[in-house]
Backbone as CSV, one residue per row, in Angstrom:
resi,resn,N_x,N_y,N_z,CA_x,CA_y,CA_z,C_x,C_y,C_z
1,MET,-52.425,-84.803,-44.649,-53.564,-84.563,-45.236,-54.860,-85.643,-45.653
2,PRO,-55.396,-86.186,-45.194,-56.287,-87.483,-45.680,-56.929,-87.692,-46.990
3,HIS,-56.741,-88.235,-47.474,-57.223,-88.496,-49.229,-58.523,-89.218,-48.662
4,SER,-59.644,-88.869,-50.094,-60.718,-88.898,-49.837,-61.369,-90.175,-51.251
5,LEU,-61.858,-90.890,-50.173,-62.288,-92.832,-51.030,-62.569,-92.132,-52.809
6,PHE,-62.971,-91.273,-53.287,-63.096,-91.782,-54.106,-62.717,-90.313,-54.986
7,ASP,-60.904,-90.011,-54.740,-59.892,-89.342,-55.132,-59.787,-90.644,-56.238
8,PRO,-59.569,-89.689,-57.079,-58.490,-90.431,-58.565,-57.051,-91.485,-58.196
9,ALA,-57.154,-89.784,-57.293,-55.018,-89.933,-57.629,-54.583,-90.274,-56.059
10,SER,-55.338,-91.133,-55.258,-55.343,-91.921,-53.938,-54.524,-92.777,-54.357
11,SER,-53.615,-93.324,-54.037,-52.888,-94.516,-53.551,-52.657,-95.424,-52.516
12,VAL,-53.726,-95.093,-51.487,-53.949,-95.402,-50.096,-55.572,-96.178,-50.112
13,GLY,-55.478,-97.336,-49.700,-56.062,-98.497,-49.275,-56.540,-99.309,-50.427
14,PRO,-57.893,-100.085,-50.045,-57.998,-101.130,-50.826,-58.471,-100.781,-52.309
15,MET,-58.791,-99.690,-52.241,-59.420,-99.433,-53.485,-58.751,-98.466,-54.471
16,ASN,-57.444,-98.835,-54.306,-56.470,-98.438,-54.986,-56.414,-98.338,-56.802
17,GLY,-56.718,-97.968,-57.517,-56.384,-98.586,-58.651,-57.984,-98.796,-59.521
18,MET,-58.913,-98.725,-58.483,-60.359,-99.137,-58.785,-60.899,-98.405,-59.424
19,PRO,-61.627,-97.803,-60.415,-62.598,-97.499,-61.291,-63.617,-97.001,-60.558
20,LEU,-63.857,-95.387,-60.446,-64.641,-94.980,-60.278,-66.499,-95.393,-59.627
21,TRP,-66.998,-96.241,-60.524,-67.933,-96.849,-60.724,-68.035,-98.158,-59.571
22,ALA,-66.457,-98.642,-59.468,-66.593,-99.681,-58.514,-66.770,-99.178,-57.090
23,LYS,-65.608,-97.816,-57.306,-65.995,-97.319,-56.070,-66.785,-96.861,-55.205
24,VAL,-67.830,-96.324,-55.938,-69.039,-95.952,-55.752,-69.570,-97.215,-55.265
25,THR,-69.687,-98.329,-56.210,-71.065,-99.623,-55.800,-70.456,-99.946,-53.976
26,SER,-68.849,-100.254,-54.421,-68.342,-100.642,-52.493,-68.842,-99.378,-51.325
27,PHE,-68.739,-99.020,-52.243,-69.038,-97.724,-50.570,-70.763,-97.920,-50.153
28,LEU,-71.365,-97.297,-51.372,-73.028,-97.003,-51.351,-73.328,-98.368,-51.422
29,GLY,-73.344,-99.857,-51.264,-73.961,-101.205,-51.719,-74.702,-101.091,-52.869
30,PHE,-74.204,-102.729,-53.212,-75.129,-103.320,-54.844,-76.587,-103.090,-54.934
31,PRO,-76.955,-103.341,-54.233,-78.535,-102.954,-53.971,-78.844,-101.708,-54.668
32,VAL,-78.348,-100.613,-53.629,-78.562,-99.240,-53.924,-78.336,-98.618,-55.345
33,VAL,-77.116,-99.477,-55.646,-76.547,-98.846,-57.016,-77.621,-99.521,-58.152
34,VAL,-77.817,-100.745,-58.053,-78.809,-101.200,-58.737,-80.578,-100.479,-59.180
35,ALA,-80.489,-100.508,-57.594,-82.205,-99.567,-57.537,-82.153,-97.839,-58.013
36,SER,-80.772,-96.828,-58.121,-81.033,-96.206,-58.581,-80.554,-96.170,-60.069
37,THR,-79.912,-97.222,-59.992,-79.692,-96.903,-61.257,-81.427,-97.155,-62.910
38,LEU,-81.888,-98.707,-61.929,-83.283,-98.298,-62.477,-84.355,-97.240,-61.689
39,LEU,-84.066,-96.735,-61.180,-85.111,-95.811,-61.635,-84.800,-94.285,-62.190
40,TRP,-83.013,-94.186,-62.621,-83.078,-93.401,-63.194,-83.458,-93.754,-64.883
41,VAL,-83.216,-94.950,-65.050,-83.762,-95.379,-66.422,-85.307,-95.236,-66.494
42,PHE,-86.292,-95.481,-65.043,-87.867,-95.641,-65.790,-87.589,-95.067,-65.514
43,THR,-87.587,-93.668,-64.736,-88.092,-91.772,-64.896,-87.503,-91.058,-66.260
44,ASP,-86.388,-91.807,-66.899,-86.422,-91.207,-67.993,-87.120,-91.843,-69.519
45,GLN,-87.468,-93.002,-69.136,-88.409,-93.315,-69.858,-89.854,-93.291,-69.765
46,ILE,-90.261,-92.951,-68.453,-91.644,-91.880,-68.316,-91.609,-90.689,-68.871
47,ARG,-90.316,-90.267,-68.886,-90.062,-88.495,-69.521,-90.610,-88.910,-71.145
48,SER,-90.303,-89.360,-71.214,-90.521,-89.947,-72.909,-91.339,-90.653,-73.668
49,GLU,-92.047,-91.058,-72.292,-93.639,-91.111,-73.141,-94.332,-90.464,-72.437
50,ARG,-94.373,-89.624,-71.420,-95.387,-88.550,-71.787,-94.885,-87.523,-73.162
51,VAL,-93.990,-87.250,-73.536,-93.956,-86.799,-75.154,-94.498,-86.712,-75.794
52,LEU,-94.290,-88.419,-76.027,-94.948,-89.088,-77.160,-96.635,-89.099,-76.557
53,LEU,-97.085,-89.130,-75.635,-98.284,-89.245,-75.425,-99.033,-87.729,-75.654
54,SER,-98.426,-86.350,-75.264,-98.609,-85.429,-75.860,-98.722,-84.904,-76.897
55,GLU,-97.719,-85.606,-77.797,-98.159,-85.582,-79.369,-98.856,-86.559,-80.255
56,HIS,-99.575,-87.560,-79.414,-100.595,-88.443,-79.852,-101.530,-87.769,-79.223
57,THR,-102.152,-86.805,-78.262,-103.178,-86.203,-77.920,-103.570,-85.254,-78.916
58,GLU,-102.190,-84.355,-79.299,-102.334,-83.160,-80.111,-103.158,-83.843,-81.466
59,THR,-102.501,-85.188,-82.334,-103.005,-85.777,-83.208,-104.489,-85.920,-83.259
60,MET,-104.894,-86.613,-82.367,-106.231,-86.949,-81.419,-106.815,-86.441,-81.734
61,LYS,-106.491,-84.842,-81.268,-107.202,-83.435,-80.959,-107.452,-82.610,-82.896
62,SER,-106.835,-82.945,-83.203,-106.305,-83.043,-85.188,-107.566,-83.879,-85.817
63,HIS,-107.520,-84.830,-85.309,-108.314,-85.927,-86.187,-109.625,-85.659,-85.746
64,SER,-109.920,-85.554,-84.493,-111.409,-85.143,-83.733,-111.834,-84.045,-84.567
65,ALA,-111.429,-82.630,-84.595,-111.933,-81.505,-85.523,-111.863,-81.959,-86.964
66,LEU,-111.030,-83.066,-87.590,-110.931,-83.652,-88.999,-112.401,-83.860,-89.069
67,THR,-112.647,-84.977,-88.489,-114.013,-85.816,-88.271,-115.414,-85.333,-87.981
68,VAL,-115.235,-84.416,-87.511,-116.734,-83.083,-87.224,-116.451,-81.792,-88.833
69,GLN,-115.785,-81.714,-88.850,-115.190,-81.021,-90.076,-116.458,-81.699,-91.220
70,GLN,-116.025,-83.380,-91.322,-116.666,-83.923,-92.703,-117.978,-84.421,-91.974
71,TYR,-118.196,-84.492,-91.090,-119.650,-85.422,-90.721,-120.423,-84.071,-91.084
72,SER,-120.290,-82.726,-90.463,-120.922,-81.312,-91.372,-120.735,-81.503,-92.479
73,TYR,-120.001,-82.167,-93.422,-120.078,-82.114,-94.706,-121.028,-82.861,-95.401
74,GLN,-121.317,-84.222,-94.476,-122.100,-85.411,-95.498,-123.201,-84.801,-94.770
75,VAL,-123.660,-84.606,-93.409,-124.694,-83.885,-93.222,-125.816,-83.254,-94.009
76,ALA,-124.877,-81.778,-94.216,-124.992,-80.867,-95.981,-125.311,-81.718,-97.134
77,ILE,-124.320,-82.356,-97.702,-125.082,-83.196,-98.864,-126.088,-84.258,-98.376
78,SER,-125.966,-85.080,-97.180,-127.680,-85.895,-97.376,-128.623,-85.178,-97.294
79,ALA,-128.882,-83.610,-96.377,-129.729,-82.739,-96.230,-130.196,-82.339,-98.206
80,ALA,-129.243,-82.178,-98.794,-129.156,-82.032,-100.281,-130.045,-82.607,-101.519
81,SER,-129.668,-84.133,-101.028,-130.069,-85.178,-101.636,-131.534,-85.643,-101.257
82,LEU,-131.890,-86.039,-100.035,-133.379,-85.871,-99.532,-134.533,-84.928,-99.595
83,ARG,-133.750,-82.961,-100.088,-134.137,-82.533,-100.449,-134.754,-82.381,-102.577
84,THR,-133.630,-83.071,-103.165,-133.393,-83.266,-104.517,-134.470,-84.980,-104.340
85,LEU,-134.795,-85.372,-103.412,-135.594,-87.081,-103.511,-136.953,-86.699,-103.876
86,SER,-136.936,-85.595,-101.992,-138.458,-85.649,-101.982,-139.360,-84.480,-103.500
87,GLN,-137.539,-83.562,-104.066,-138.943,-83.012,-105.243,-138.844,-83.803,-106.045
88,ILE,-138.714,-84.363,-106.949,-138.663,-86.264,-107.794,-140.131,-86.751,-107.110
89,CYS,-139.590,-87.057,-105.831,-140.987,-87.871,-105.702,-142.117,-87.211,-105.777
90,ALA,-142.564,-85.575,-105.428,-143.741,-85.103,-105.341,-143.577,-84.638,-107.097
91,ASN,-143.019,-84.589,-107.613,-142.904,-84.994,-109.124,-143.398,-85.385,-109.622
92,GLY,-143.501,-86.875,-109.220,-143.743,-87.822,-109.645,-145.339,-88.159,-108.821
93,ALA,-145.457,-87.805,-108.156,-146.700,-88.222,-107.478,-147.811,-88.264,-107.861
94,ARG,-149.115,-89.162,-107.811,-150.118,-88.578,-108.936,-151.535,-87.944,-108.024
95,THR,-151.297,-88.002,-106.628,-152.234,-87.394,-106.329,-151.730,-86.576,-104.764
96,LYS,-152.423,-85.586,-104.254,-152.538,-84.655,-103.326,-151.906,-85.484,-102.527
97,GLU,-152.416,-86.293,-102.014,-151.716,-87.543,-100.406,-150.426,-88.344,-100.749
98,ASP,-150.201,-88.020,-102.211,-149.037,-88.995,-102.612,-147.966,-87.632,-102.209
99,ARG,-148.159,-86.741,-102.603,-146.861,-84.863,-102.984,-147.043,-84.644,-101.463
100,GLU,-148.023,-85.235,-100.413,-147.350,-84.768,-99.174,-147.370,-85.780,-98.538
101,ALA,-147.250,-87.146,-98.889,-146.324,-87.852,-98.091,-144.660,-87.696,-98.348
102,CYS,-144.497,-86.981,-99.643,-143.317,-87.121,-100.363,-142.748,-85.560,-99.426
103,ALA,-143.525,-84.493,-99.417,-143.238,-83.591,-98.346,-143.087,-83.905,-96.961
104,THR,-142.674,-85.026,-95.679,-142.994,-85.290,-95.120,-141.330,-85.891,-94.469
105,VAL,-140.572,-86.272,-95.398,-139.524,-86.496,-94.925,-138.504,-85.711,-94.576
106,VAL,-137.913,-86.835,-93.091,-137.636,-85.598,-92.146,-135.828,-85.862,-92.499
107,LEU,-135.406,-84.891,-92.457,-134.538,-84.263,-92.398,-133.446,-84.575,-91.609
108,PRO,-132.031,-84.998,-91.797,-130.613,-85.248,-90.787,-130.829,-83.790,-90.149
109,GLN,-130.556,-83.645,-88.462,-130.252,-82.795,-87.667,-129.119,-82.167,-87.923
110,ALA,-128.874,-80.902,-87.211,-127.301,-79.978,-87.468,-126.399,-81.201,-86.650
111,PRO,-124.842,-81.078,-86.630,-124.251,-81.801,-85.921,-123.854,-81.634,-84.665
112,LEU,-123.958,-82.369,-83.790,-123.727,-81.723,-82.382,-121.780,-81.421,-82.056
113,ARG,-121.720,-80.266,-81.391,-120.651,-80.098,-81.258,-120.257,-80.303,-79.555
């Protein structure tokens, strides 16, 4: 019965008693083992980076939605303030032209979606 090169019970040949990783390295060659190990490490690292990137993307989406909501709130507050200031200006104006100038204040535009 022939013995396998990778059989741990094998007592035949120059690889007698060598650990499995040494047998694989001697069979495939050192550069192949190093390249395979680096490939495995880098693909695992890319996989973990991809997970982090998707988590970061979700965080950015929620932050973006919150920013749009806060911008809409600030626009509403600014419009209310401008209306109040326009009314104060009109109430304090002495002539009709001054009151008309107070009424021509430009209100901010609605936020873009």
